[in-house]
C-alpha positions as a printed NumPy array, in Angstrom:
array([[ 35.722, 116.013, 281.58 ],
       [ 33.896, 119.182, 282.362],
       [ 35.637, 122.269, 283.718],
       [ 36.433, 122.798, 287.46 ],
       [ 36.661, 118.334, 287.478],
       [ 39.432, 117.367, 289.561],
       [ 41.512, 113.822, 288.059],
       [ 39.764, 111.836, 291.219],
       [ 36.033, 112.983, 290.264],
       [ 34.072, 109.91 , 288.25 ],
       [ 32.693, 111.579, 285.282],
       [ 29.103, 110.82 , 285.514],
       [ 28.348, 110.415, 281.571],
       [ 31.07 , 107.759, 281.324],
       [ 29.461, 105.509, 284.664],
       [ 26.19 , 106.042, 282.695],
       [ 27.476, 104.758, 279.068],
       [ 29.135, 102.36 , 280.873],
       [ 26.502, 100.876, 283.027],
       [ 23.438, 101.959, 280.863],
       [ 23.31 ,  98.264, 279.566],
       [ 23.408,  96.016, 282.153],
       [ 20.283,  96.478, 283.836],
       [ 20.545,  95.334, 287.148],
       [ 19.406,  97.172, 290.404],
       [ 23.308,  97.548, 291.286],
       [ 24.104,  99.693, 288.305],
       [ 20.459, 101.805, 288.938],
       [ 22.076, 102.827, 291.994],
       [ 25.551, 103.596, 291.086],
       [ 24.53 , 105.165, 288.057],
       [ 22.058, 107.367, 290.031],
       [ 24.878, 107.947, 292.758],
       [ 26.916, 109.224, 289.905],
       [ 24.545, 111.45 , 288.678],
       [ 24.011, 112.537, 292.424],
       [ 27.436, 113.398, 292.96 ],
       [ 28.123, 114.675, 289.997],
       [ 24.528, 117.462, 290.445],
       [ 25.755, 117.879, 294.147],
       [ 23.274, 119.081, 297.423],
       [ 19.774, 119.341, 295.422],
       [ 18.666, 122.775, 295.845],
       [ 14.408, 123.568, 296.449],
       [ 13.003, 124.794, 294.036],
       [ 12.561, 128.396, 294.857],
       [ 16.155, 128.371, 295.41 ],
       [ 16.067, 126.837, 291.662],
       [ 14.12 , 129.441, 290.465],
       [ 16.035, 132.003, 291.777],
       [ 19.21 , 130.945, 290.47 ],
       [ 17.742, 129.443, 286.707],
       [ 20.386, 131.118, 284.219],
       [ 23.478, 129.714, 286.654],
       [ 22.231, 126.333, 286.984],
       [ 21.424, 126.432, 283.226],
       [ 24.533, 127.667, 282.571],
       [ 26.552, 125.046, 284.477],
       [ 24.002, 121.855, 282.924],
       [ 25.246, 123.727, 279.622],
       [ 28.537, 123.227, 280.697],
       [ 28.547, 119.191, 281.706],
       [ 27.259, 119.887, 285.054],
       [ 23.768, 118.263, 286.472],
       [ 21.668, 120.053, 288.612],
       [ 19.765, 118.204, 291.192],
       [ 16.276, 120.191, 291.729],
       [ 13.933, 118.987, 294.637],
       [ 10.573, 119.645, 293.548],
       [  6.717, 118.267, 295.142],
       [  7.064, 114.648, 293.56 ],
       [ 11.127, 113.898, 293.488],
       [ 14.006, 115.256, 292.721],
       [ 14.434, 116.429, 289.127],
       [ 17.827, 116.652, 286.922],
       [ 18.653, 119.495, 284.582],
       [ 21.229, 118.199, 282.349],
       [ 22.239, 119.336, 279.049],
       [ 20.409, 118.135, 275.889],
       [ 24.167, 117.306, 274.369],
       [ 25.226, 115.846, 277.994],
       [ 21.806, 113.226, 277.567],
       [ 22.442, 112.366, 273.831],
       [ 25.842, 111.286, 274.583],
       [ 24.747, 109.31 , 277.421],
       [ 21.776, 107.555, 275.695],
       [ 23.582, 107.133, 272.127],
       [ 27.066, 106.443, 272.626],
       [ 28.382, 103.32 , 273.811],
       [ 30.857, 103.67 , 277.037],
       [ 33.447, 102.003, 278.112],
       [ 33.361,  99.47 , 280.879],
       [ 33.157, 100.437, 284.587],
       [ 36.458,  97.805, 284.565],
       [ 37.762, 100.231, 281.448],
       [ 37.428, 103.192, 283.589],
       [ 38.591, 101.477, 286.573],
       [ 42.157, 100.757, 285.143],
       [ 42.315, 104.35 , 283.375],
       [ 41.959, 105.806, 287.016],
       [ 44.515, 103.684, 288.127],
       [ 42.74 , 102.821, 290.847],
       [ 39.232, 101.686, 292.532],
       [ 36.123, 103.638, 292.058],
       [ 34.982, 106.321, 294.414],
       [ 31.633, 104.57 , 293.874],
       [ 32.734, 100.919, 295.557],
       [ 34.925, 102.383, 298.4  ],
       [ 34.896,  99.791, 301.302],
       [ 34.446, 102.563, 303.957],
       [ 30.921, 104.169, 302.154],
       [ 28.703, 103.662, 304.77 ],
       [ 25.747, 103.461, 301.988],
       [ 26.911,  99.72 , 301.231]])
């Protein structure tokens, strides 16, 4: 888990590693949602430019940053984190949920996105 993260938050890297091989549209949506939740509210490019040092430090610490550019959203992520999610085989989503002892925040029944 990254600094400042609570027990109830889903680690975005575990979600990506566990779902990356499924190749389904549902998995893609869950991965996108996990990264966007971890990154927080997208910053406008001008705001990101002003805060580049802080954003880079945050990404290096394991928290991705979402920046809204002219052509869509951009995710600033540390190279180590990117290599982790691309190269390491992760647990299954069922294993992650079982380890947490409850249901996934990504599949809440009250979620208006569902």
